[in-house]
C-alpha angles and dihedrals in degrees: 000000000000092000092051092049092050090049090050092050090046092052091049091050090051091053092050089048090051092051091051090049091054090054090050089052089059091055096044092046118154096015091074103026135047117278122253090255092056092046091051092050091051090049093046093052091045096048095044088052087045091056092054090055092054104093103142138091116252112157131001092229090070088070108016100046098037119017098031091052091045091050091053091050093050104034103025098242133078136106123274113204123220092270089071094052088050092049097233096128129069122223091221096094098041089048088068091062093038087064090050092050090049091054091049090048094051090049092046090239097124091118123139091261095052094040089056101040106031099070093053090044089054091050090048090059090054090046090055087061088053091053091047093052092045086057091047093048091051090048092052092048103037110006137260097293093058090043091059091052092044088054089051089054092047094051097043101042107112097220094051089052091048098045116019096077093049118106093245117134085232089065093056090042089056092052092049091047094055092044091051095046089057091060100045110109094206091066094055121095088239108024093184090068093059114103114249092240091064092071090052092053090045091056094044094054092042091052091050089050089053092047090054096041115013090201088068084082086080089072096043096049087060095045093041093054090050090051090049091053097051097035120106093200103049097157092052091047092053103035103029100035117017098041099040096043093043092047094049096048096042091041092055090047089049091054091047090053090047089055096046098040091041088224138066107278124169101203100188091056092047090046092050092048094050101040102032112020098039099024088230091161089066087075088077094052139289137235132202116271093255095053096109092048097045102031120354106057092027090061092046096053090034115167092002088073099093090045090051092050092050091045091053091055095042097046096043087208092152096166094065096038087050089053091057091051091045094052096043091044096053094044087052090064090065116082096219111069134178135176093239094058092074096038093109093068095046094086089053091053090048091052087060088052087052090054095056091045089052090052089053092049091045091055088055092050091047092048091047089062102035113021144062125283090251093055091043091052090050093052091046091052092052096056094040092049090049093052094045091047093051095046095044092050098041105037097060091044091050094049096043094049094043099044109022117022113084096351097135096083091054093045094050093055092046087053093048091048091058092043092048091051088056092050096251097120123066102168139349135215118195111208093185137100107293120280091009093139138031113267137198094344088069101030090049092189123108097234128139110270130172132192131179110270122234103177114151113266123229087220115072114235094023110135117224124222093267094053093044090053093048090048096049113008096175097044095044095046094046090052091044093052092060091074104026132116095232108250123222091226135031123196121199143149121261094246091061092038091068090060095046104042094105092045092051093047093049090053092051099256125143133186112259104165139016126192129196111242115169145348095213139025125260116182100345138026115309110293096197097169145008117229131202119206124188135189112267 
């Protein structure tokens, strides 16, 4: 019993020693750890390389709600989905890529290669800022040693690698969230030491995040209430900072949308009506309330989960762990759920993983100085095993999902873009589920194209074109062909191809290209390959 008690006391003393060391790291700062500039350069190189590895299709919004809209703004052609006719999307996010496209156009660099790679490279630069500020936030809260391990977690997590360089509005929202959290005084150990300007920058970035994605307000209601509780100048905070900054940012966004829509459209209100008041998002599928807790977020954080759980307990940073629960909890109320919706809190969770890893490595450093070779060897084995385990489980997943799984729909459009540039494509029909491929933003040729519509119907139970085709491919296509202007190319998945081979042959089409797509099914039956048919 005495030996166990001594061991327990010793462990407690080690933990206290670790915490003190973390505080010393904060004071010593740049003398022991790389400067912010060096960290940013490392993150920038990593994320730009990361973006080149991302060659698969994840979510239609990456193309249809960002790049397709930007392409229409810059080049005058591109498809606007039903969301833009309903006014539930702001032009603020697509405008970022419209500027990029304009630069490419002026420099005569709007070739298939640059049109495909440049947008993700731009997002990778923004993502590098997110990595930097996640490092800086961890350094402010826990010290430089933890910050380095938090950065390790951020860069090696498979889902961050897979998603953060994509041109989704959620990716930019995540960057802005981390940046804003760094500046909020209420999250600091001693908020009175934070410069007054930090709250201004916190509000500016939070307001921009809300302008891009109105649901980002879920995060800032929580943080804002915490700031209100700890603030000594609550009236100033509300009336001289929150209201003026929010009004300016949202007002400028309102004016931009007025210019682009050519009418007065208040996007946040329309967004709220559709997604919350009418549950419009449920049209695209629903999940049980516990999905984020039992599947969604668990898959995203993956093998970092146990390290996150330990880090939450060890750090006792209840404000940030509470924010994660708050966000996941509120999103769980909505019927329609997606991985990307909770992406903004993933870096916070990974910073907790970094904390527990730092504790393990600190134990090794402490034992290296004070204890026997046997104890030092045991501590060394623990941190090495943790690092190897995390890399071995996340790296293959990151590479497979980014380079293999669901790559066919990207490859087919890259192929058609090159063929169209050489004058070999006159028109294209996509006999696939709607929005299954990129569109004009990748093709970059003003040719007639047609896909199967899936806009929500005002009448419940009405099947859209996409659903009708998936239900009865032969019947739908035969009826559709009675009024078509026969396309030069047809794109479809292999599992619909088997039903339509006779139809395609009778209309003088032959297979010219086949692209691998996936090894296993996701939402529908296995879509193993994407096939291109052309008129003989």
